[in-house]
C-alpha positions in Angstrom: 0.3 -0.1 -0.1 1.1 3.5 -0.7 2.3 5.8 2.2 -0.7 7.9 3.7 -0.6 11.5 4.6 -2.3 13.9 6.3 -2.9 17.7 6.0 -3.5 20.2 8.7 -4.6 23.7 7.5 -4.3 26.1 10.3 -5.6 29.6 10.8 -8.3 31.5 12.0 -8.6 33.6 8.5 -9.7 29.9 6.5 -12.2 29.0 9.2 -13.7 32.6 9.2 -14.1 32.8 5.4 -11.5 35.8 5.0 -8.8 33.9 3.2 -9.5 31.0 0.8 -7.3 28.2 0.8 -5.6 26.9 -2.1 -3.2 24.9 -0.8 -5.0 21.4 -0.5 -5.6 21.2 -4.3 -2.1 21.3 -4.9 -0.7 19.2 -2.2 -3.3 16.6 -3.1 -2.8 16.6 -6.6 1.4 16.4 -6.1 1.0 13.6 -3.5 -1.2 11.6 -5.8 1.4 12.0 -8.6 4.3 10.6 -6.4 2.4 7.8 -4.5 1.3 9.0 -1.4 -2.4 8.9 -0.5 -3.9 12.2 1.2 -5.9 10.2 3.5 -7.4 13.3 5.4 -7.8 17.1 5.6 -8.4 18.9 8.6 -8.7 22.9 9.2 -8.4 23.8 12.6 -7.9 27.6 14.2 -4.8 29.3 15.9 -5.9 27.5 19.5 -3.0 25.9 21.3 -4.7 22.9 22.7 -6.3 22.3 19.1 -3.1 22.3 17.1 -1.5 20.0 19.9 -4.2 17.3 20.0 -4.6 17.4 16.3 -0.9 17.2 15.5 -0.5 14.3 17.9 -3.3 12.4 16.5 -2.4 12.9 12.9 1.4 11.9 13.5 0.6 8.4 15.2 -2.2 7.9 12.5 -0.5 8.5 9.6 3.0 8.2 7.6 3.0 11.9 6.8 1.6 14.8 8.3 1.8 18.2 7.0 0.9 21.4 8.3 0.3 24.9 6.7 0.4 28.3 8.6 1.0 29.7 11.7 4.9 29.8 11.7 5.6 33.6 10.9 6.6 36.3 13.4 3.3 37.7 14.8 1.4 36.6 18.3 -1.0 34.3 16.6 2.0 32.2 14.8 2.1 29.3 17.3 2.2 26.3 14.8 5.9 25.6 15.7 5.5 25.9 19.6 2.5 23.3 19.4 4.5 20.8 17.5 7.4 21.0 20.3 4.7 20.4 22.4 3.3 17.7 21.0 6.7 15.8 20.8 7.6 16.5 24.4 10.7 18.8 23.5 12.0 22.3 23.9 11.1 25.1 21.6 14.4 26.2 21.1 16.9 28.9 19.4 18.4 27.2 16.1 21.4 28.8 15.5 21.6 28.1 11.9 18.5 29.4 10.9 19.2 32.5 13.1 22.5 33.1 11.4 20.4 32.8 8.1 17.8 35.4 8.9 20.4 37.8 10.4 22.3 37.8 7.2 18.8 38.4 5.0 17.5 41.1 6.8 19.2 44.6 7.5 20.7 45.0 11.2 17.9 47.6 11.9 14.9 45.0 10.6 15.7 41.8 12.1 13.7 42.5 15.4 12.7 39.8 18.3 10.0 39.5 15.8 11.6 37.9 13.0 14.1 36.4 15.3 11.4 34.5 16.6 10.8 32.5 13.5 14.6 30.8 14.2 13.0 29.1 17.0 12.2 25.4 16.6 11.5 22.2 18.2 14.6 20.8 19.5 16.0 18.2 16.8 13.7 19.7 14.0 15.6 19.7 10.5 14.5 23.2 8.7 13.1 22.8 4.9 14.7 25.3 2.8 12.6 28.4 1.7 13.9 29.8 -1.7 11.2 32.3 -1.7 11.6 34.3 1.8 14.2 32.7 3.5 12.9 31.9 6.9 12.3 28.1 6.6 10.0 25.5 7.6 10.8 22.6 9.4 10.4 18.6 9.7 10.3 16.9 13.2 10.0 13.1 12.9 6.9 12.7 10.2 5.7 16.5 10.6 6.4 18.7 7.9 5.4 22.1 9.0 5.0 24.7 6.1 3.8 28.6 5.5 0.3 29.1 4.4 1.3 31.7 1.9 1.1 29.5 -1.4 3.9 30.0 -3.2 6.2 30.0 -0.1 4.2 26.6 1.0 4.9 25.3 -2.8 8.6 25.8 -2.4 8.9 24.3 1.2 6.4 21.4 -0.3 8.6 20.9 -3.1 11.9 20.6 -1.1 10.4 17.9 1.2 8.6 15.6 -1.5 11.7 14.2 -3.1 12.7 13.1 0.6 10.0 11.0 1.4 9.5 7.5 0.5 7.0 7.2 -2.6 4.2 4.5 -3.8 2.8 3.8 -6.7 1.1 7.1 -8.6 -2.1 7.3 -9.1 -3.4 7.0 -12.9 -7.0 8.3 -14.1 -9.2 8.5 -16.7 -12.3 10.4 -17.7 -14.8 10.6 -19.9 -18.1 13.2 -20.2 -21.0 13.2 -21.8 -23.3 16.6 -22.8 -26.6 15.9 -21.7 -26.3 12.8 -19.4 -27.2 13.3 -15.8 -26.4 11.2 -12.9 -29.8 10.3 -12.2 -29.9 8.3 -15.6 -26.3 6.6 -15.1 -26.2 5.8 -11.2 -27.5 2.2 -11.2 -25.1 1.3 -14.0 -22.2 3.2 -12.6 -22.8 1.3 -9.2 -22.7 -2.1 -11.0 -19.2 -0.9 -12.6 -17.9 0.3 -9.1 -18.8 -3.1 -7.6 -17.3 -4.9 -10.5 -13.9 -3.0 -9.7 -13.9 -2.4 -5.8 -10.3 -1.1 -6.3 -10.9 1.7 -8.5 -12.4 5.1 -7.3 -14.9 5.9 -9.6 -16.6 9.3 -9.3 -19.1 11.0 -10.7 -19.2 15.1 -11.6 -21.7 17.0 -13.0 -21.0 20.1 -14.8 -22.5 23.1 -16.7 -20.1 25.3 -18.4 -22.7 27.1 -20.8 -26.0 26.2 -21.8 -24.7 24.1 -24.5 -22.0 22.1 -22.4 -23.6 20.6 -19.2 -23.7 16.6 -18.3 -21.8 14.7 -15.7 -17.9 13.8 -16.0 -16.6 10.2 -14.9 -13.3 9.6 -13.3 -11.8 6.5 -12.8 -8.4 6.5 -10.8 -6.3 4.1 -8.8 -2.9 2.4 -8.7 -3.6 -0.2 -11.2 -3.2 0.8 -14.7 -5.2 -2.3 -16.2 -7.9 -2.1 -13.7 -8.2 1.6 -14.2 -8.3 1.2 -17.8 -10.8 -1.8 -17.7 -13.5 0.0 -15.4 -13.1 3.2 -17.5 -13.6 0.9 -20.7 -16.7 0.1 -18.8 -17.9 3.7 -18.3 -17.3 4.4 -22.1 -19.7 1.7 -22.7 -21.9 2.7 -20.0 -22.5 5.9 -21.7 -23.2 4.6 -25.0 -25.8 2.2 -24.0 -27.5 5.2 -22.6 -27.8 6.9 -25.9 -25.0 9.7 -25.2 -22.0 10.3 -27.2 -18.7 9.6 -24.7 -15.8 11.9 -24.9 -12.4 11.2 -23.4 -11.5 13.7 -20.9 -12.7 16.3 -18.4 -15.3 18.8 -20.2 -13.1 22.2 -21.2 -15.1 25.1 -22.3 -14.8 26.1 -25.9 
C-alpha cells in the first residue's frame, strides 16, 4: 500500500472565510502524482490545545503529516511551539536558522519578532525556503510549512523528494453532454462493484447552456484496472444513448 498523509490547515482566517485556502488542491495533486495517499484534511484554528491534539493524533495515525500556516513572526503564529509540545521537546533557538535570517535582513529590521522565526522544536530539521528565506521544518514525520501559497509550494517541493513514494495514481475520464447522474446511477454502481479497487467518481458540470452533463473519473494505482473500469464507463454511456467524450469537459 502507498504511504499515507494527513494535512492540517491551520488558521483562523481560513475558518472565518477571510482567506480562501488554495494549498489543499496543490498538495493533494502532487501527493497523488508521487504515490502518497492524502487520507484526511483538517482545518483547525490558531488555538494551542487544538493544534497540539491534532498534531499528536495525526502523526500517530499517518505516515506523513503536513501543516500549513502559523509559522510567521506574529503573536498568533504558534504552530512551531505546538509541534514542540506534541513531541514533548523544548522549543529552542536554532543557530543555523538565526544566522540565515540575520544575514538576510538589514540589522535594524532583524527585530525580536523576526528572530522568533529562528525558534524550532529541539531536533527539527529546517525545510529550505527559496522564496522568502525563513524556513519551515520537519520534526519526525511532521512537515511544517508556511500558509502563503507560493512559499508553501517552495517548501513542499523541498520535502517531497525526501519522502518514501508509492505507486502514482493514474486516471481516465469520460464526459457526455446531456447525461445526468440520475440516468446512469444504477449502471455506475454495478461498474464500481466489479472494480472495487478503482475509485469511480461522478461529477456534474455546467460550463454553459450547450455544455452541461456529467464527467466520470476512474482513478487508482492499478493501470489495467483503471483502464478496464474506464472502458466499462465508456460502454455504459453509449448504451444509454449518449456520446462519450474522452477527458474532462473544457469550455470552448
